[in-house]
C-alpha positions in Angstrom: 0.0 0.0 0.0 1.2 3.4 -0.8 0.4 6.3 1.6 0.7 10.0 0.8 0.3 12.2 3.9 0.8 15.9 4.6 2.6 16.5 7.9 3.6 19.8 9.5 7.2 20.8 10.1 7.4 19.4 13.6 6.7 15.9 12.3 9.4 16.4 9.6 11.9 17.3 12.3 10.9 14.3 14.4 11.2 12.0 11.3 14.7 13.4 10.6 15.8 13.0 14.2 14.7 9.4 14.4 16.2 8.7 10.9 19.6 10.0 12.1 19.5 8.2 15.4 18.3 4.9 14.3 19.5 5.0 10.6 16.1 4.0 9.3 14.1 5.3 6.4 10.7 7.0 6.7 8.8 3.9 5.6 10.3 1.8 8.4 9.7 4.5 11.0 6.1 4.9 9.9 5.6 1.1 9.9 6.9 0.9 13.5 4.7 3.8 14.5 1.6 2.2 13.0 2.5 -1.2 14.6 2.6 0.5 18.0 -0.6 2.4 17.4 -2.4 -0.7 16.3 -1.1 -2.8 19.2 -2.4 -0.1 21.6 -5.8 0.1 19.9 -6.3 -3.7 19.7 -5.3 -4.1 23.4 -7.9 -1.4 24.3 -10.6 -3.3 22.3 -9.6 -6.6 24.0 -9.7 -4.9 27.5 -13.1 -3.4 26.8 -14.5 -6.8 25.6 -13.0 -8.4 28.7 -14.6 -5.8 31.0 -18.0 -6.3 29.3 -17.7 -10.1 29.7 -16.7 -9.8 33.4 -19.7 -7.4 34.0 -22.0 -9.9 32.4 -20.6 -12.8 34.4 -21.1 -10.8 37.6 -24.7 -10.1 36.7 -25.4 -13.7 35.8 -23.5 -15.0 38.9 -26.3 -14.2 41.3 -29.1 -15.6 39.2 -28.8 -19.2 40.3 -27.5 -20.7 43.5 -27.2 -24.4 44.0 -25.3 -26.8 46.3 -21.7 -27.4 45.6 -22.3 -31.0 44.7 -25.0 -30.3 42.2 -23.1 -31.6 39.2 -22.7 -35.0 41.0 -26.1 -35.3 42.7 -28.3 -33.5 40.2 -30.8 -36.4 40.0 -31.4 -36.3 43.7 -32.0 -32.5 43.5 -34.3 -32.7 40.5 -36.3 -35.5 42.1 -36.7 -33.4 45.3 -37.8 -30.4 43.2 -40.4 -32.5 41.3 -41.7 -34.1 44.5 -42.2 -30.6 46.0 -43.8 -29.3 42.9 -46.1 -32.2 42.0 -46.3 -34.1 45.3 -45.0 -37.6 45.9 -46.7 -40.0 43.5 
């Protein structure tokens, strides 16, 4: 991809300074700058998604409460629930 951008004098001085210090061309400097920018933006997006997921999990966490052994003794608990709801048959 080819990019054509108009930048003011302060950016030109910064480019020249980095070029001299690191002995890199403008394309390489711009690529590194874009890589840094994209990394920050993508990390922010991931952090926002994680925060939304954590908030959702916190909201859902209080919806259901069950004994700690529910995954093992679920049949006993379902039977008890049905007995309460429909009476013992």
